[in-house]
DRENBAVEX-101219 format. One line per 3 residues: number of its first residue (from 1); for each residue x, y, z of C-alpha. Coordinates in Angstrom, 2 decimals. Last residue first. Example, Ala and Ser with C-alpha at 12.3 -4.5 7.8 and 13.67 -1.06 7.14 Angstrom:
% DRENBAVEX-101219
2> 13.67 -1.06 7.14  12.30 -4.50 7.80
This chain:
% DRENBAVEX-101219
289> -4.07 2.18 -3.03  -6.86 2.15 -0.31  -6.42 5.53 0.90
286> -6.34 7.09 -2.87  -9.59 5.66 -3.67  -11.23 6.51 -0.43
283> -10.43 10.11 -1.58  -11.16 9.85 -4.73  -15.46 9.15 -3.09
280> -14.22 11.98 -1.33  -14.58 14.50 -3.79  -17.29 17.37 -3.08
277> -16.93 15.67 0.57  -13.37 17.62 0.92  -15.04 20.53 -1.25
274> -18.04 21.02 1.09  -16.12 20.49 4.70  -13.84 22.80 3.34
271> -17.11 24.79 3.05  -18.54 24.73 6.08  -15.31 25.34 8.01
268> -15.03 28.97 5.56  -18.41 29.64 6.18  -18.77 29.21 10.34
265> -14.80 31.34 10.59  -16.96 33.62 9.35  -14.70 37.07 10.89
262> -11.46 35.45 10.53  -9.97 38.46 8.41  -5.99 38.45 7.93
259> -5.66 36.02 5.11  -8.29 38.07 2.88  -11.31 36.29 2.48
256> -12.05 35.64 -1.43  -9.92 32.24 -1.67  -12.12 30.55 0.01
253> -13.83 28.19 -1.79  -11.93 25.45 -0.62  -9.57 23.34 -3.11
250> -9.52 19.55 -2.22  -7.17 18.59 -4.68  -5.71 15.06 -5.44
247> -2.54 13.37 -6.91  -0.47 15.94 -6.52  2.62 16.97 -7.92
244> 1.46 19.76 -10.37  -0.15 21.60 -7.41  3.41 21.91 -6.45
241> 5.11 22.80 -9.36  2.77 25.91 -9.19  3.00 26.79 -6.34
238> 6.08 29.29 -8.54  3.95 30.84 -10.79  1.89 32.43 -8.33
235> 4.14 33.31 -6.49  6.08 35.24 -8.77  2.43 36.37 -10.82
232> 2.71 37.63 -6.71  5.57 39.46 -6.30  5.12 40.87 -9.67
229> 2.07 42.16 -8.79  3.61 44.44 -5.92  6.82 45.35 -7.66
226> 3.99 46.95 -10.33  2.08 48.72 -7.58  5.44 49.88 -5.31
223> 6.45 52.03 -9.38  2.95 53.68 -10.46  1.04 53.52 -13.14
220> -0.22 49.52 -12.37  -4.40 50.36 -11.26  -4.93 51.83 -14.58
217> -4.22 48.38 -16.20  -6.92 47.43 -13.87  -6.82 43.53 -12.19
214> -7.55 40.66 -11.83  -6.53 39.28 -8.13  -3.69 36.16 -8.56
211> -6.26 33.69 -7.12  -5.31 33.02 -3.50  -4.52 29.72 -1.90
208> -6.44 27.28 -0.11  -4.88 23.94 -1.49  -5.71 21.41 0.60
205> -3.07 18.78 -1.30  -3.69 14.99 -0.99  -0.58 13.64 -2.26
202> -0.29 9.33 -2.43  3.58 7.45 -2.05  5.09 10.25 0.08
199> 8.45 8.95 0.29  9.36 12.61 2.93  10.50 13.79 -0.72
196> 7.53 13.73 -1.87  5.47 15.94 0.76  8.55 18.24 0.76
193> 7.54 18.21 -3.10  3.16 18.45 -1.87  3.62 21.00 -0.53
190> 1.63 24.44 -1.07  2.43 27.28 0.24  6.15 26.34 -1.40
187> 7.81 29.60 -2.87  5.44 33.56 -1.44  4.23 30.53 1.32
184> 7.75 29.88 2.65  7.17 32.00 5.97  10.04 32.37 7.54
181> 13.66 30.73 8.93  17.18 32.49 8.92  19.29 29.01 9.73
178> 23.09 29.12 11.21  21.46 26.54 13.81  18.16 27.92 14.31
175> 16.99 32.22 14.27  13.72 32.95 13.61  13.66 35.63 11.46
172> 11.95 39.03 12.54  8.51 40.07 12.37  6.43 41.44 9.26
169> 9.75 41.21 6.43  9.63 37.80 6.18  6.64 36.64 8.19
166> 7.01 34.17 10.69  4.18 30.95 10.48  6.78 28.19 9.53
163> 9.00 29.25 12.12  6.60 29.84 14.42  5.05 26.53 13.22
160> 8.08 24.80 14.27  8.72 25.84 17.44  5.93 24.54 18.68
157> 6.41 20.89 17.55  9.28 21.72 19.06  12.06 18.61 18.25
154> 11.99 16.32 15.03  10.20 16.27 10.80  11.29 20.62 10.25
151> 11.81 19.98 6.15  13.49 23.68 5.37  12.89 24.70 1.66
148> 15.77 25.91 0.15  17.47 29.65 0.15  20.27 29.18 1.85
145> 20.52 32.04 4.46  16.69 33.05 3.83  15.55 29.34 5.00
142> 12.45 28.73 4.58  9.30 27.23 6.88  8.12 23.56 6.49
139> 6.85 20.82 9.10  6.47 17.59 8.99  3.97 16.02 10.83
136> 3.81 12.10 12.19  0.39 10.50 12.40  0.28 9.91 16.65
133> 3.21 12.80 17.53  6.06 11.32 19.12  7.95 12.20 15.81
130> 7.09 16.63 16.23  8.03 16.76 19.72  5.82 18.27 22.64
127> 5.08 21.02 24.52  0.47 21.27 24.37  -0.90 23.30 20.85
124> -3.41 26.31 21.30  -1.83 28.10 23.69  2.04 27.81 22.78
121> 0.77 29.21 18.78  -1.25 31.30 19.99  2.43 33.23 22.51
118> 4.35 33.12 19.83  2.52 34.27 17.46  2.15 37.12 20.09
115> 5.67 37.53 21.18  6.32 38.36 17.39  7.47 41.88 17.89
112> 7.49 43.68 14.59  8.62 45.66 12.11  11.27 42.60 11.57
109> 15.20 42.17 10.89  15.67 45.67 12.28  16.78 49.06 11.92
106> 16.24 49.66 8.61  12.18 48.84 8.13  12.21 49.67 12.25
103> 11.79 53.12 11.26  8.04 52.67 10.87  6.87 54.72 8.31
100> 7.36 53.35 4.59  6.88 49.95 6.38  2.39 51.29 7.79
97> 2.43 53.45 4.92  3.52 50.50 2.64  0.45 48.11 4.77
94> -2.60 50.50 4.19  -1.20 51.80 0.31  -1.57 47.33 0.08
91> -4.28 46.75 1.83  -5.92 48.98 -0.50  -4.25 47.38 -3.37
88> -5.96 44.08 -2.54  -9.77 45.46 -1.80  -11.15 46.71 1.93
85> -13.03 43.24 3.35  -10.20 43.37 6.05  -9.26 47.29 7.31
82> -11.88 47.07 9.94  -10.32 43.94 11.75  -7.07 45.59 11.63
79> -4.09 45.52 9.80  -0.43 45.92 11.09  0.49 42.34 12.04
76> 1.43 43.54 15.11  -1.98 44.58 15.95  -3.08 40.57 15.20
73> -1.21 39.21 17.23  -2.64 41.02 20.01  -6.02 40.69 18.89
70> -4.94 37.53 19.24  -3.53 37.40 22.30  -6.04 38.80 24.48
67> -8.46 35.71 23.55  -11.35 35.77 21.65  -9.91 34.08 18.38
64> -7.33 31.65 20.57  -10.44 30.75 22.53  -12.25 30.34 18.91
61> -10.17 28.07 16.76  -8.65 25.68 20.58  -12.46 24.97 19.74
58> -12.92 24.47 16.13  -9.21 22.05 16.60  -10.71 20.24 19.82
55> -14.03 19.74 17.26  -11.68 18.43 14.90  -10.92 14.97 17.44
52> -7.88 13.71 16.45  -5.99 15.07 19.14  -2.40 15.05 18.50
49> -2.88 15.57 14.86  -5.92 17.29 13.82  -3.77 19.61 16.30
46> -0.43 19.55 14.60  -2.16 19.75 11.02  -3.80 22.57 12.10
43> -0.12 24.66 13.38  1.86 23.14 9.97  -1.57 24.31 8.11
40> -1.41 27.81 9.66  2.47 28.58 8.27  3.40 25.11 5.77
37> 1.94 21.59 6.71  3.62 18.20 5.77  0.50 15.48 7.38
34> 1.94 11.46 7.16  0.26 8.17 6.74  -3.51 10.30 6.44
31> -5.89 8.95 8.08  -9.29 8.38 6.94  -11.81 6.61 8.99
28> -15.32 8.37 6.88  -16.57 9.89 9.79  -12.80 11.81 10.85
25> -11.72 12.40 7.02  -14.81 14.41 6.73  -14.45 16.43 9.51
22> -10.78 16.55 8.99  -11.92 18.56 6.19  -14.64 21.11 8.02
19> -11.46 22.16 10.14  -9.14 22.66 7.97  -11.48 25.16 5.88
16> -10.35 27.05 9.39  -7.18 27.63 7.47  -8.41 30.58 5.67
13> -7.83 33.55 8.48  -3.84 31.84 7.35  -3.59 30.69 4.64
10> -0.65 28.53 4.23  -0.70 24.92 2.10  -1.16 21.72 3.44
7> -0.35 18.14 2.41  -1.72 15.36 2.75  0.49 11.60 2.53
4> -0.36 8.84 2.22  1.69 6.24 1.04  1.48 3.92 -0.67
1> 0.42 0.24 -0.07
């Protein structure tokens, strides 16, 4: 029987769709042999592997969203919830204004303290090691020094998830063994190739990325917008090889949700459930091979 892996991509708030995915898999009695995650995908994979219960993931998430630590984390991101429904270029303008007026942009490795992020992960996940989880979990981050993906399979699950969710520029990189680790969503938002390198024969990819937004030529008339647009395109192209390497893709329709907008958790969860039920026959087939 081929080793079945699930690759869980990054996407911030859109990761709440994974709760619905876990619910369906539990009901069907399907458990992957390996889970590989980036950012929110890594954290939810660890939470589900540890508990084996989608309701645990949901409750811990709710506790986080209602906590003071979440508000501290949200403030650190530099985008308040009242701004979450703004359009793509409006969000870019909000962040750019904060970045160019922040001396830390050139004087420090990160604009904001990552303490809120680390505290939230400590609350969501017990102090355990990746190798001790019931379902093995590999956490993927990016090393700014070597430019290579760092696939973490041993050691503290909390530390690994913190590194994988560490947004470059916003927070200082996590230093480990001469490496500078950050969120790798820009180059490997969907870590399918990492799952292959770890020996997976079959890979189910959970894709919660936002599509490249449509723009009008008039919106690309300054250098900043052109550079931001280039970054979005480059990220999408970099992740194409990851998508192509999957045997099955579950793609909840959550791409319209901005990654810091956690206000509609029920809709995100329901969409993850719907997308998984839609592919359940194919999932059963892969699990049986």
